[in-house]
N, CA, C, O and the ligand as a Tripos MOL2 file, in Angstrom:
@<TRIPOS>MOLECULE
protein
  253   251    64     0     0
PROTEIN
NO_CHARGES

@<TRIPOS>ATOM
      1 N         -60.3630  245.7450  -28.1680 N.3       1 MET1
      2 CA        -59.5000  245.0670  -27.0210 C.3       1 MET1
      3 C         -58.0040  244.9350  -27.4070 C.2       1 MET1
      4 O         -57.6920  244.6800  -28.5700 O.2       1 MET1
      5 N         -56.9960  245.1240  -26.3470 N.am      2 PHE2
      6 CA        -55.8470  244.8660  -26.4820 C.3       2 PHE2
      7 C         -55.2050  243.6540  -26.0730 C.2       2 PHE2
      8 O         -55.5510  243.2160  -24.9760 O.2       2 PHE2
      9 N         -54.2880  242.9790  -26.7630 N.am      3 CYS3
     10 CA        -53.4720  241.7260  -26.3860 C.3       3 CYS3
     11 C         -52.8660  241.7930  -24.9910 C.2       3 CYS3
     12 O         -52.1810  242.7850  -24.7410 O.2       3 CYS3
     13 N         -52.9990  241.0290  -24.2170 N.am      4 SER4
     14 CA        -52.2310  241.3900  -22.7570 C.3       4 SER4
     15 C         -50.7630  240.9060  -22.8440 C.2       4 SER4
     16 O         -49.9700  241.2230  -21.9570 O.2       4 SER4
     17 N         -50.3730  240.1160  -23.9360 N.am      5 ARG5
     18 CA        -49.1360  239.6950  -24.1190 C.3       5 ARG5
     19 C         -48.4060  240.6910  -24.8950 C.2       5 ARG5
     20 O         -47.4100  241.2600  -24.4460 O.2       5 ARG5
     21 N         -48.9390  240.9290  -26.1730 N.am      6 CYS6
     22 CA        -47.9820  241.6050  -27.1060 C.3       6 CYS6
     23 C         -48.6770  243.0260  -27.2510 C.2       6 CYS6
     24 O         -48.0090  243.8030  -27.9330 O.2       6 CYS6
     25 N         -49.9200  243.5570  -26.7410 N.am      7 GLY7
     26 CA        -50.5150  244.5760  -26.9110 C.3       7 GLY7
     27 C         -50.9840  245.0150  -28.1740 C.2       7 GLY7
     28 O         -51.3530  246.1790  -28.3280 O.2       7 GLY7
     29 N         -51.0010  244.1440  -29.1320 N.am      8 ALA8
     30 CA        -51.8210  244.4350  -30.4390 C.3       8 ALA8
     31 C         -53.3310  244.5210  -30.2080 C.2       8 ALA8
     32 O         -53.9520  243.8410  -29.3910 O.2       8 ALA8
     33 N         -53.7860  245.3440  -30.9420 N.am      9 SER9
     34 CA        -55.2220  245.9340  -31.0470 C.3       9 SER9
     35 C         -55.9170  244.6670  -31.7310 C.2       9 SER9
     36 O         -55.5670  244.1820  -32.8070 O.2       9 SER9
     37 N         -57.0040  244.1980  -30.8890 N.am     10 ASN10
     38 CA        -57.7780  243.0820  -31.7540 C.3      10 ASN10
     39 C         -59.3550  243.3480  -31.5820 C.2      10 ASN10
     40 O         -59.7890  243.8960  -30.5680 O.2      10 ASN10
     41 N         -60.0880  242.9760  -32.5110 N.am     11 ALA11
     42 CA        -61.5290  243.1620  -32.5820 C.3      11 ALA11
     43 C         -62.1540  242.5260  -31.1940 C.2      11 ALA11
     44 O         -61.7820  241.4980  -30.6280 O.2      11 ALA11
     45 N         -63.1390  243.3710  -30.8310 N.am     12 ASP12
     46 CA        -63.7210  243.0740  -29.3880 C.3      12 ASP12
     47 C         -64.4870  241.5640  -29.6750 C.2      12 ASP12
     48 O         -65.1140  241.4360  -30.7260 O.2      12 ASP12
     49 N         -64.4340  240.7650  -28.9920 N.am     13 GLY13
     50 CA        -65.0930  239.5280  -28.9560 C.3      13 GLY13
     51 C         -63.9680  238.4250  -29.6350 C.2      13 GLY13
     52 O         -64.3220  237.2470  -29.6550 O.2      13 GLY13
     53 N         -62.8320  238.7220  -30.1050 N.am     14 ALA14
     54 CA        -61.8650  237.9290  -30.6450 C.3      14 ALA14
     55 C         -61.3780  236.9090  -29.6210 C.2      14 ALA14
     56 O         -61.1500  237.2880  -28.4720 O.2      14 ALA14
     57 N         -61.2060  235.6400  -29.9740 N.am     15 LYS15
     58 CA        -60.8080  234.7440  -28.9790 C.3      15 LYS15
     59 C         -59.1640  234.6250  -28.8010 C.2      15 LYS15
     60 O         -58.5350  234.4390  -27.7590 O.2      15 LYS15
     61 N         -58.7360  234.7700  -29.9770 N.am     16 TYR16
     62 CA        -57.0500  234.7670  -29.9330 C.3      16 TYR16
     63 C         -56.5100  236.1330  -30.8360 C.2      16 TYR16
     64 O         -56.9930  236.6590  -31.8390 O.2      16 TYR16
     65 N         -55.3840  236.4380  -30.0840 N.am     17 CYS17
     66 CA        -54.7250  237.5840  -30.6200 C.3      17 CYS17
     67 C         -54.2240  237.3600  -32.3170 C.2      17 CYS17
     68 O         -53.5920  236.3830  -32.7170 O.2      17 CYS17
     69 N         -54.5770  238.2540  -32.9720 N.am     18 VAL18
     70 CA        -54.1800  238.3440  -34.1990 C.3      18 VAL18
     71 C         -52.7880  238.4750  -34.5930 C.2      18 VAL18
     72 O         -52.3950  238.0540  -35.6810 O.2      18 VAL18
     73 N         -51.9690  239.0870  -33.6850 N.am     19 SER19
     74 CA        -50.5300  239.1160  -33.9060 C.3      19 SER19
     75 C         -49.7730  237.9840  -33.2450 C.2      19 SER19
     76 O         -49.0650  237.2690  -33.9540 O.2      19 SER19
     77 N         -49.8600  237.7740  -32.0080 N.am     20 CYS20
     78 CA        -49.0050  236.6460  -31.3640 C.3      20 CYS20
     79 C         -49.9550  235.2050  -31.2310 C.2      20 CYS20
     80 O         -49.4760  234.0870  -31.0460 O.2      20 CYS20
     81 N         -51.3280  235.5020  -31.3630 N.am     21 GLY21
     82 CA        -52.1280  234.1350  -31.2340 C.3      21 GLY21
     83 C         -52.2490  233.6970  -29.6100 C.2      21 GLY21
     84 O         -52.4210  232.5260  -29.2720 O.2      21 GLY21
     85 N         -52.1510  234.6280  -28.8170 N.am     22 ALA22
     86 CA        -52.3820  234.3390  -27.2950 C.3      22 ALA22
     87 C         -53.8200  234.2900  -27.1710 C.2      22 ALA22
     88 O         -54.5320  234.9830  -27.8980 O.2      22 ALA22
     89 N         -54.3530  233.4120  -26.1800 N.am     23 LEU23
     90 CA        -55.5480  233.3560  -25.8580 C.3      23 LEU23
     91 C         -56.1010  234.7790  -25.2260 C.2      23 LEU23
     92 O         -55.6140  235.1310  -24.1510 O.2      23 LEU23
     93 N         -57.0880  235.6000  -25.8490 N.am     24 LEU24
     94 CA        -57.4590  236.7060  -25.1410 C.3      24 LEU24
     95 C         -58.7080  236.4300  -24.1660 C.2      24 LEU24
     96 O         -59.6390  235.6940  -24.4930 O.2      24 LEU24
     97 N         -58.6310  237.0820  -22.9650 N.am     25 GLU25
     98 CA        -59.5150  236.8950  -21.9320 C.3      25 GLU25
     99 C         -60.2430  238.2840  -21.6960 C.2      25 GLU25
    100 O         -59.6530  239.1230  -21.0150 O.2      25 GLU25
    101 N         -61.4310  238.5580  -22.1950 N.am     26 PRO26
    102 CA        -62.0660  239.7870  -22.0820 C.3      26 PRO26
    103 C         -62.5700  240.0300  -20.4890 C.2      26 PRO26
    104 O         -63.0940  239.1850  -19.7640 O.2      26 PRO26
    105 N         -62.2860  241.3070  -20.1870 N.am     27 ASN27
    106 CA        -63.0440  241.7490  -18.7230 C.3      27 ASN27
    107 C         -62.3970  240.8520  -17.6820 C.2      27 ASN27
    108 O         -63.0560  240.4730  -16.7140 O.2      27 ASN27
    109 N         -61.1900  240.5170  -17.8410 N.am     28 ARG28
    110 CA        -60.2190  239.9360  -16.6100 C.3      28 ARG28
    111 C         -60.2950  240.8920  -15.7190 C.2      28 ARG28
    112 O         -60.0750  242.0470  -16.0830 O.2      28 ARG28
    113 N         -60.6320  240.5990  -14.3330 N.am     29 PRO29
    114 CA        -60.2320  241.6130  -13.2230 C.3      29 PRO29
    115 C         -59.0630  241.9120  -13.2400 C.2      29 PRO29
    116 O         -58.9130  243.1320  -13.1720 O.2      29 PRO29
    117 N         -57.9310  241.2180  -13.3150 N.am     30 ALA30
    118 CA        -56.7860  241.5230  -13.2010 C.3      30 ALA30
    119 C         -56.3210  242.8540  -14.3430 C.2      30 ALA30
    120 O         -55.6840  243.8350  -13.9590 O.2      30 ALA30
    121 N         -56.6830  242.6970  -15.4790 N.am     31 ASP31
    122 CA        -56.5620  243.6330  -16.5300 C.3      31 ASP31
    123 C         -57.2290  245.0920  -16.0180 C.2      31 ASP31
    124 O         -56.6380  246.1550  -16.2090 O.2      31 ASP31
    125 N         -58.4870  245.0130  -15.3660 N.am     32 ALA32
    126 CA        -59.0050  246.2120  -14.8630 C.3      32 ALA32
    127 C         -58.3560  246.8200  -13.7140 C.2      32 ALA32
    128 O         -58.4150  248.0190  -13.4430 O.2      32 ALA32
    129 N         -57.7230  245.9190  -13.0400 N.am     33 ASP33
    130 CA        -56.8420  246.6650  -11.9930 C.3      33 ASP33
    131 C         -55.4900  247.2360  -12.4030 C.2      33 ASP33
    132 O         -54.9280  248.1920  -11.8680 O.2      33 ASP33
    133 N         -55.0390  246.4950  -13.4550 N.am     34 TRP34
    134 CA        -53.8270  247.0900  -14.0110 C.3      34 TRP34
    135 C         -54.0690  248.1990  -14.5050 C.2      34 TRP34
    136 O         -53.3180  249.1310  -14.2180 O.2      34 TRP34
    137 N         -55.2580  248.4230  -15.4420 N.am     35 GLN35
    138 CA        -55.4590  249.7440  -16.1200 C.3      35 GLN35
    139 C         -55.8100  250.8570  -14.9610 C.2      35 GLN35
    140 O         -55.3850  251.9870  -15.2020 O.2      35 GLN35
    141 N         -56.4000  250.7080  -13.9600 N.am     36 GLN36
    142 CA        -56.8220  251.5320  -12.8730 C.3      36 GLN36
    143 C         -55.3200  251.9910  -12.3610 C.2      36 GLN36
    144 O         -54.9710  253.1660  -12.2410 O.2      36 GLN36
    145 N         -54.6030  250.9820  -12.1170 N.am     37 GLU37
    146 CA        -53.3050  251.3510  -11.4840 C.3      37 GLU37
    147 C         -52.4380  252.3830  -12.2330 C.2      37 GLU37
    148 O         -51.8580  253.3670  -11.7740 O.2      37 GLU37
    149 N         -52.4940  251.8740  -13.6280 N.am     38 ASN38
    150 CA        -51.9190  252.6020  -14.6620 C.3      38 ASN38
    151 C         -52.4390  253.9870  -14.7540 C.2      38 ASN38
    152 O         -51.6330  254.8960  -14.9530 O.2      38 ASN38
    153 N         -53.7350  254.2470  -14.6250 N.am     39 ARG39
    154 CA        -54.2670  255.4470  -14.8010 C.3      39 ARG39
    155 C         -53.8170  256.4170  -13.6880 C.2      39 ARG39
    156 O         -53.5990  257.6080  -13.9120 O.2      39 ARG39
    157 N         -53.6870  255.8320  -12.4560 N.am     40 GLY40
    158 CA        -53.1120  256.7590  -11.3150 C.3      40 GLY40
    159 C         -51.8790  257.1170  -11.5640 C.2      40 GLY40
    160 O         -51.4980  258.2660  -11.3400 O.2      40 GLY40
    161 N         -51.0730  256.1560  -12.0720 N.am     41 TRP41
    162 CA        -49.5900  256.7770  -12.2640 C.3      41 TRP41
    163 C         -49.7900  257.7960  -13.4230 C.2      41 TRP41
    164 O         -49.2330  258.8890  -13.3180 O.2      41 TRP41
    165 N         -50.4210  257.5660  -14.3420 N.am     42 THR42
    166 CA        -50.4790  258.6310  -15.4450 C.3      42 THR42
    167 C         -50.9740  259.8500  -14.9880 C.2      42 THR42
    168 O         -50.4210  260.8290  -15.4900 O.2      42 THR42
    169 N         -52.0580  260.1230  -13.9970 N.am     43 MET43
    170 CA        -52.3020  261.1890  -13.3970 C.3      43 MET43
    171 C         -51.1880  261.9260  -12.3940 C.2      43 MET43
    172 O         -51.0060  263.1430  -12.3520 O.2      43 MET43
    173 N         -50.5220  260.9850  -11.6420 N.am     44 LEU44
    174 CA        -49.4400  261.4400  -10.8050 C.3      44 LEU44
    175 C         -48.4140  261.9770  -11.8450 C.2      44 LEU44
    176 O         -48.0470  263.1430  -11.6950 O.2      44 LEU44
    177 N         -47.9470  261.3060  -12.8100 N.am     45 ILE45
    178 CA        -46.9350  261.9260  -13.5570 C.3      45 ILE45
    179 C         -47.2700  263.2020  -14.3290 C.2      45 ILE45
    180 O         -46.3860  264.0180  -14.5890 O.2      45 ILE45
    181 N         -48.5880  263.3870  -14.7100 N.am     46 ALA46
    182 CA        -49.2690  264.5420  -15.2490 C.3      46 ALA46
    183 C         -49.0530  265.8040  -14.3870 C.2      46 ALA46
    184 O         -48.5540  266.8890  -14.6850 O.2      46 ALA46
    185 N         -49.6560  265.2740  -13.0500 N.am     47 GLY47
    186 CA        -49.5820  266.5920  -12.0580 C.3      47 GLY47
    187 C         -48.2330  266.8440  -11.8490 C.2      47 GLY47
    188 O         -47.9410  268.0400  -11.8720 O.2      47 GLY47
    189 N         -47.1950  265.9480  -11.6240 N.am     48 LEU48
    190 CA        -45.7930  266.5730  -11.4910 C.3      48 LEU48
    191 C         -45.3670  267.2360  -12.7330 C.2      48 LEU48
    192 O         -44.5660  268.1540  -12.5610 O.2      48 LEU48
    193 N         -45.7230  266.9800  -13.9630 N.am     49 ALA49
    194 CA        -45.3630  267.7760  -15.0340 C.3      49 ALA49
    195 C         -45.8870  269.0110  -15.0670 C.2      49 ALA49
    196 O         -45.1800  269.9380  -15.4640 O.2      49 ALA49
    197 N         -47.2290  269.2370  -14.6520 N.am     50 VAL50
    198 CA        -47.4210  270.5740  -14.6120 C.3      50 VAL50
    199 C         -46.9880  271.4060  -13.4790 C.2      50 VAL50
    200 O         -46.9370  272.6210  -13.6720 O.2      50 VAL50
    201 N         -46.6310  270.8820  -12.1930 N.am     51 VAL51
    202 CA        -45.9240  271.4030  -11.1760 C.3      51 VAL51
    203 C         -44.5570  271.9360  -11.6310 C.2      51 VAL51
    204 O         -44.2130  273.0960  -11.4050 O.2      51 VAL51
    205 N         -43.7990  271.0530  -12.2740 N.am     52 GLY52
    206 CA        -42.5960  271.2700  -12.8550 C.3      52 GLY52
    207 C         -42.5610  272.3130  -13.9040 C.2      52 GLY52
    208 O         -41.6060  273.0870  -13.9690 O.2      52 GLY52
    209 N         -43.5850  272.3720  -14.7550 N.am     53 ALA53
    210 CA        -43.7990  273.3450  -15.7430 C.3      53 ALA53
    211 C         -44.0680  274.8890  -15.0010 C.2      53 ALA53
    212 O         -43.6020  275.9190  -15.4880 O.2      53 ALA53
    213 N         -44.7640  274.8710  -13.9430 N.am     54 LEU54
    214 CA        -45.1330  276.0010  -13.3340 C.3      54 LEU54
    215 C         -43.8240  276.6000  -12.6460 C.2      54 LEU54
    216 O         -43.5560  277.8000  -12.6900 O.2      54 LEU54
    217 N         -43.0430  275.6570  -12.0130 N.am     55 ALA55
    218 CA        -41.7670  276.0930  -11.4150 C.3      55 ALA55
    219 C         -40.7320  276.7800  -12.4180 C.2      55 ALA55
    220 O         -40.0280  277.7560  -12.1590 O.2      55 ALA55
    221 N         -40.7820  276.0960  -13.5680 N.am     56 ILE56
    222 CA        -39.8140  276.6070  -14.5660 C.3      56 ILE56
    223 C         -40.3610  277.9250  -15.0240 C.2      56 ILE56
    224 O         -39.5070  278.7840  -15.2460 O.2      56 ILE56
    225 N         -41.7110  278.2800  -15.2250 N.am     57 VAL57
    226 CA        -42.2110  279.5610  -15.3240 C.3      57 VAL57
    227 C         -41.9480  280.6360  -14.4800 C.2      57 VAL57
    228 O         -41.7690  281.7840  -14.8880 O.2      57 VAL57
    229 N         -41.9130  280.2220  -13.0720 N.am     58 ALA58
    230 CA        -41.5520  280.9190  -11.9970 C.3      58 ALA58
    231 C         -40.4010  281.5580  -12.0020 C.2      58 ALA58
    232 O         -40.2290  282.7690  -11.8710 O.2      58 ALA58
    233 N         -39.3560  280.4590  -12.2050 N.am     59 VAL59
    234 CA        -37.7750  280.9210  -12.2140 C.3      59 VAL59
    235 C         -37.5790  281.7450  -13.4200 C.2      59 VAL59
    236 O         -36.6910  282.5950  -13.3700 O.2      59 VAL59
    237 N         -38.2940  281.6170  -14.5250 N.am     60 LEU60
    238 CA        -37.9480  282.4920  -15.5740 C.3      60 LEU60
    239 C         -38.4150  283.7300  -15.2690 C.2      60 LEU60
    240 O         -37.7120  284.6760  -15.6250 O.2      60 LEU60
    241 N         -39.7700  284.0300  -14.5030 N.am     61 LEU61
    242 CA        -40.3710  285.1730  -14.4730 C.3      61 LEU61
    243 C         -39.6610  286.0790  -13.3890 C.2      61 LEU61
    244 O         -39.7200  287.3080  -13.4220 O.2      61 LEU61
    245 N         -38.9610  285.3340  -12.3930 N.am     62 PHE62
    246 CA        -38.5210  286.0440  -11.2750 C.3      62 PHE62
    247 C         -37.2650  285.9560  -11.1450 C.2      62 PHE62
    248 O         -36.8330  286.2490  -10.0300 O.2      62 PHE62
    249 N         -36.2870  285.5430  -12.1860 N.am     63 SER63
    250 CA        -34.7990  285.5810  -11.9720 C.3      63 SER63
    251 C         -34.3080  286.8130  -12.7050 C.2      63 SER63
    252 O         -33.1100  287.0970  -12.7010 O.2      63 SER63
    253 ZN        -50.6540  239.3460  -28.9000 Zn       64 ZN64
@<TRIPOS>BOND
     1     1     2 1
     2     2     3 1
     3     3     4 2
     4     3     5 am
     5     5     6 1
     6     6     7 1
     7     7     8 2
     8     7     9 am
     9     9    10 1
    10    10    11 1
    11    11    12 2
    12    11    13 am
    13    13    14 1
    14    14    15 1
    15    15    16 2
    16    15    17 am
    17    17    18 1
    18    18    19 1
    19    19    20 2
    20    19    21 am
    21    21    22 1
    22    22    23 1
    23    23    24 2
    24    23    25 am
    25    25    26 1
    26    26    27 1
    27    27    28 2
    28    27    29 am
    29    29    30 1
    30    30    31 1
    31    31    32 2
    32    31    33 am
    33    33    34 1
    34    34    35 1
    35    35    36 2
    36    35    37 am
    37    37    38 1
    38    38    39 1
    39    39    40 2
    40    39    41 am
    41    41    42 1
    42    42    43 1
    43    43    44 2
    44    43    45 am
    45    45    46 1
    46    46    47 1
    47    47    48 2
    48    47    49 am
    49    49    50 1
    50    50    51 1
    51    51    52 2
    52    51    53 am
    53    53    54 1
    54    54    55 1
    55    55    56 2
    56    55    57 am
    57    57    58 1
    58    58    59 1
    59    59    60 2
    60    59    61 am
    61    61    62 1
    62    62    63 1
    63    63    64 2
    64    63    65 am
    65    65    66 1
    66    66    67 1
    67    67    68 2
    68    67    69 am
    69    69    70 1
    70    70    71 1
    71    71    72 2
    72    71    73 am
    73    73    74 1
    74    74    75 1
    75    75    76 2
    76    75    77 am
    77    77    78 1
    78    78    79 1
    79    79    80 2
    80    79    81 am
    81    81    82 1
    82    82    83 1
    83    83    84 2
    84    83    85 am
    85    85    86 1
    86    86    87 1
    87    87    88 2
    88    87    89 am
    89    89    90 1
    90    90    91 1
    91    91    92 2
    92    91    93 am
    93    93    94 1
    94    94    95 1
    95    95    96 2
    96    95    97 am
    97    97    98 1
    98    98    99 1
    99    99   100 2
   100    99   101 am
   101   101   102 1
   102   102   103 1
   103   103   104 2
   104   103   105 am
   105   105   106 1
   106   106   107 1
   107   107   108 2
   108   107   109 am
   109   109   110 1
   110   110   111 1
   111   111   112 2
   112   111   113 am
   113   113   114 1
   114   114   115 1
   115   115   116 2
   116   115   117 am
   117   117   118 1
   118   118   119 1
   119   119   120 2
   120   119   121 am
   121   121   122 1
   122   122   123 1
   123   123   124 2
   124   123   125 am
   125   125   126 1
   126   126   127 1
   127   127   128 2
   128   127   129 am
   129   129   130 1
   130   130   131 1
   131   131   132 2
   132   131   133 am
   133   133   134 1
   134   134   135 1
   135   135   136 2
   136   135   137 am
   137   137   138 1
   138   138   139 1
   139   139   140 2
   140   139   141 am
   141   141   142 1
   142   142   143 1
   143   143   144 2
   144   143   145 am
   145   145   146 1
   146   146   147 1
   147   147   148 2
   148   147   149 am
   149   149   150 1
   150   150   151 1
   151   151   152 2
   152   151   153 am
   153   153   154 1
   154   154   155 1
   155   155   156 2
   156   155   157 am
   157   157   158 1
   158   158   159 1
   159   159   160 2
   160   159   161 am
   161   161   162 1
   162   162   163 1
   163   163   164 2
   164   163   165 am
   165   165   166 1
   166   166   167 1
   167   167   168 2
   168   167   169 am
   169   169   170 1
   170   170   171 1
   171   171   172 2
   172   171   173 am
   173   173   174 1
   174   174   175 1
   175   175   176 2
   176   175   177 am
   177   177   178 1
   178   178   179 1
   179   179   180 2
   180   179   181 am
   181   181   182 1
   182   182   183 1
   183   183   184 2
   184   183   185 am
   185   185   186 1
   186   186   187 1
   187   187   188 2
   188   187   189 am
   189   189   190 1
   190   190   191 1
   191   191   192 2
   192   191   193 am
   193   193   194 1
   194   194   195 1
   195   195   196 2
   196   195   197 am
   197   197   198 1
   198   198   199 1
   199   199   200 2
   200   199   201 am
   201   201   202 1
   202   202   203 1
   203   203   204 2
   204   203   205 am
   205   205   206 1
   206   206   207 1
   207   207   208 2
   208   207   209 am
   209   209   210 1
   210   210   211 1
   211   211   212 2
   212   211   213 am
   213   213   214 1
   214   214   215 1
   215   215   216 2
   216   215   217 am
   217   217   218 1
   218   218   219 1
   219   219   220 2
   220   219   221 am
   221   221   222 1
   222   222   223 1
   223   223   224 2
   224   223   225 am
   225   225   226 1
   226   226   227 1
   227   227   228 2
   228   227   229 am
   229   229   230 1
   230   230   231 1
   231   231   232 2
   232   231   233 am
   233   233   234 1
   234   234   235 1
   235   235   236 2
   236   235   237 am
   237   237   238 1
   238   238   239 1
   239   239   240 2
   240   239   241 am
   241   241   242 1
   242   242   243 1
   243   243   244 2
   244   243   245 am
   245   245   246 1
   246   246   247 1
   247   247   248 2
   248   247   249 am
   249   249   250 1
   250   250   251 1
   251   251   252 2
@<TRIPOS>SUBSTRUCTURE
     1 MET1         2 RESIDUE 1 A MET
     2 PHE2         6 RESIDUE 1 A PHE
     3 CYS3        10 RESIDUE 1 A CYS
     4 SER4        14 RESIDUE 1 A SER
     5 ARG5        18 RESIDUE 1 A ARG
     6 CYS6        22 RESIDUE 1 A CYS
     7 GLY7        26 RESIDUE 1 A GLY
     8 ALA8        30 RESIDUE 1 A ALA
     9 SER9        34 RESIDUE 1 A SER
    10 ASN10       38 RESIDUE 1 A ASN
    11 ALA11       42 RESIDUE 1 A ALA
    12 ASP12       46 RESIDUE 1 A ASP
    13 GLY13       50 RESIDUE 1 A GLY
    14 ALA14       54 RESIDUE 1 A ALA
    15 LYS15       58 RESIDUE 1 A LYS
    16 TYR16       62 RESIDUE 1 A TYR
    17 CYS17       66 RESIDUE 1 A CYS
    18 VAL18       70 RESIDUE 1 A VAL
    19 SER19       74 RESIDUE 1 A SER
    20 CYS20       78 RESIDUE 1 A CYS
    21 GLY21       82 RESIDUE 1 A GLY
    22 ALA22       86 RESIDUE 1 A ALA
    23 LEU23       90 RESIDUE 1 A LEU
    24 LEU24       94 RESIDUE 1 A LEU
    25 GLU25       98 RESIDUE 1 A GLU
    26 PRO26      102 RESIDUE 1 A PRO
    27 ASN27      106 RESIDUE 1 A ASN
    28 ARG28      110 RESIDUE 1 A ARG
    29 PRO29      114 RESIDUE 1 A PRO
    30 ALA30      118 RESIDUE 1 A ALA
    31 ASP31      122 RESIDUE 1 A ASP
    32 ALA32      126 RESIDUE 1 A ALA
    33 ASP33      130 RESIDUE 1 A ASP
    34 TRP34      134 RESIDUE 1 A TRP
    35 GLN35      138 RESIDUE 1 A GLN
    36 GLN36      142 RESIDUE 1 A GLN
    37 GLU37      146 RESIDUE 1 A GLU
    38 ASN38      150 RESIDUE 1 A ASN
    39 ARG39      154 RESIDUE 1 A ARG
    40 GLY40      158 RESIDUE 1 A GLY
    41 TRP41      162 RESIDUE 1 A TRP
    42 THR42      166 RESIDUE 1 A THR
    43 MET43      170 RESIDUE 1 A MET
    44 LEU44      174 RESIDUE 1 A LEU
    45 ILE45      178 RESIDUE 1 A ILE
    46 ALA46      182 RESIDUE 1 A ALA
    47 GLY47      186 RESIDUE 1 A GLY
    48 LEU48      190 RESIDUE 1 A LEU
    49 ALA49      194 RESIDUE 1 A ALA
    50 VAL50      198 RESIDUE 1 A VAL
    51 VAL51      202 RESIDUE 1 A VAL
    52 GLY52      206 RESIDUE 1 A GLY
    53 ALA53      210 RESIDUE 1 A ALA
    54 LEU54      214 RESIDUE 1 A LEU
    55 ALA55      218 RESIDUE 1 A ALA
    56 ILE56      222 RESIDUE 1 A ILE
    57 VAL57      226 RESIDUE 1 A VAL
    58 ALA58      230 RESIDUE 1 A ALA
    59 VAL59      234 RESIDUE 1 A VAL
    60 LEU60      238 RESIDUE 1 A LEU
    61 LEU61      242 RESIDUE 1 A LEU
    62 PHE62      246 RESIDUE 1 A PHE
    63 SER63      250 RESIDUE 1 A SER
    64 ZN64       253 GROUP 0 **** ****
């Protein structure tokens, strides 16, 4: 799992972050919401990147 404060990787089940000492709270709903929201943005950006790449290819082919 990753520290919600500094993002350091910690062993699953660890109570405190090895990097910054923050209390780790596994399976917190807020974290799940954030990850889901973040995944949505990642998919949106990936989709826009694909569309942009196709547009560039189309311009190169037909110009
Ligand atoms: Zn930390």
